[in-house]
C-alpha positions as semicolon CSV with decimal commas, in nm:
position;residue;x (nm);y (nm);z (nm)
1;M;0,001;-0,003;-0,002
2;T;0,151;0,339;-0,101
3;T;0,048;0,675;0,021
4;T;0,098;0,989;-0,169
5;T;0,195;1,307;0,008
6;S;0,099;1,655;-0,108
7;K;0,305;1,960;-0,075
8;R;-0,005;2,161;-0,041
9;K;-0,095;2,289;0,308
10;K;-0,403;2,123;0,442
11;Y;-0,707;2,353;0,474
12;V;-0,846;2,382;0,817
13;R;-1,129;2,618;0,867
14;E;-1,099;2,826;1,179
15;V;-1,367;2,772;1,439
16;K;-1,391;3,062;1,688
17;P;-1,504;2,986;2,053
18;T;-1,815;3,201;2,000
19;W;-1,935;3,012;1,704
20;W;-2,274;2,932;1,883
21;K;-2,357;3,297;1,945
22;R;-2,428;3,377;1,578
23;L;-2,772;3,213;1,536
24;D;-3,057;3,156;1,777
25;F;-3,076;2,792;1,672
26;Y;-2,718;2,745;1,791
27;K;-2,791;2,920;2,123
28;L;-3,087;2,686;2,182
29;Y;-2,869;2,393;2,093
30;I;-2,602;2,491;2,354
31;A;-2,876;2,554;2,612
32;R;-3,024;2,205;2,545
33;E;-2,689;2,042;2,571
34;A;-2,613;2,238;2,897
35;T;-2,913;2,076;3,059
36;S;-2,689;1,775;3,128
37;V;-2,521;1,964;3,416
38;P;-2,845;2,011;3,615
39;T;-2,948;1,659;3,526
40;L;-2,626;1,534;3,685
41;W;-2,709;1,733;3,995
42;F;-3,057;1,576;4,009
43;C;-2,915;1,227;3,962
44;L;-2,660;1,278;4,248
45;V;-2,953;1,397;4,474
46;L;-3,147;1,087;4,389
47;L;-2,833;0,876;4,462
48;Y;-2,795;1,049;4,800
49;G;-3,166;0,994;4,873
50;V;-3,139;0,621;4,798
51;I;-2,824;0,585;5,021
52;S;-2,986;0,784;5,296
53;L;-3,308;0,573;5,285
54;G;-3,080;0,263;5,315
55;N;-2,955;0,400;5,645
56;G;-3,299;0,381;5,807
57;R;-3,508;0,634;5,976
58;A;-3,221;0,869;6,076
59;G;-3,096;0,870;5,715
60;F;-3,449;0,968;5,597
61;F;-3,457;1,268;5,815
62;D;-3,099;1,367;5,715
63;F;-3,211;1,356;5,350
64;V;-3,521;1,563;5,418
65;S;-3,320;1,827;5,599
66;F;-3,074;1,833;5,306
67;L;-3,362;1,887;5,066
68;Q;-3,487;2,175;5,269
69;N;-3,162;2,368;5,248
70;P;-3,233;2,688;5,046
71;I;-2,937;2,626;4,817
72;V;-3,056;2,279;4,732
73;V;-3,405;2,410;4,662
74;I;-3,272;2,665;4,421
75;L;-3,052;2,405;4,247
76;N;-3,355;2,168;4,217
77;I;-3,567;2,449;4,068
78;I;-3,281;2,506;3,810
79;A;-3,274;2,126;3,746
80;L;-3,654;2,133;3,695
81;A;-3,638;2,423;3,452
82;A;-3,362;2,246;3,257
83;A;-3,566;1,920;3,238
84;V;-3,863;2,128;3,113
85;L;-3,642;2,306;2,844
86;N;-3,507;1,962;2,737
87;T;-3,856;1,813;2,715
88;V;-4,001;2,105;2,515
89;T;-3,719;2,109;2,262
90;Y;-3,709;1,732;2,235
91;Y;-4,083;1,716;2,175
92;K;-4,055;1,972;1,906
93;M;-3,770;1,788;1,742
94;V;-3,928;1,440;1,733
95;P;-4,175;1,499;1,454
96;K;-3,892;1,618;1,232
97;V;-3,692;1,310;1,289
98;L;-3,969;1,059;1,319
99;N;-4,121;0,981;0,979
100;I;-4,449;0,795;1,015
101;I;-4,641;0,714;0,695
102;V;-5,011;0,640;0,714
103;K;-5,192;0,567;0,386
104;N;-4,904;0,708;0,177
105;Q;-4,909;1,041;0,362
106;R;-4,678;1,162;0,633
107;L;-4,839;1,191;0,967
108;N;-4,916;1,541;1,090
109;P;-4,630;1,655;1,321
110;N;-4,881;1,807;1,566
111;I;-5,037;1,468;1,627
112;I;-4,694;1,326;1,733
113;T;-4,621;1,623;1,963
114;L;-4,958;1,630;2,122
115;S;-4,941;1,253;2,177
116;L;-4,604;1,283;2,351
117;W;-4,752;1,565;2,576
118;A;-5,060;1,355;2,650
119;L;-4,846;1,048;2,739
120;T;-4,635;1,281;2,972
121;A;-4,951;1,408;3,142
122;I;-5,090;1,056;3,190
123;V;-4,765;0,928;3,335
124;S;-4,742;1,228;3,563
125;V;-5,097;1,183;3,692
126;V;-5,043;0,811;3,747
127;I;-4,718;0,878;3,947
128;L;-4,904;1,146;4,155
129;I;-5,192;0,906;4,231
130;L;-4,947;0,630;4,322
131;M;-4,762;0,866;4,562
132;Y;-5,080;0,944;4,755
133;I;-5,224;0,599;4,787
């Protein structure tokens, strides 16, 4: 196998650190990707809660007092807002990616989006009912 080398300088287009500030689409993309940080926080809180519950009654009360800390409340509100942003943008994106054909016509994207929101509402209500039984 032989390789040929070129004397030309390889073209590499410069990418500035502020590339994402040019278009609103890019800004939303970066915001959606940044939701992973609050999601990590929420996962760590859940892990701490599971570990605390494993320590019995005293661990449960330690976890509840941790959750009542004002800084933790603010971080949880930020995590909730990030989850909502991620959900809204994901539900808007799914009909563009998912191509469902019914009787040789593409399914209306609004039907897919509304179905996802309806499923989210149903699951949320079921979880709330199960919590209070």
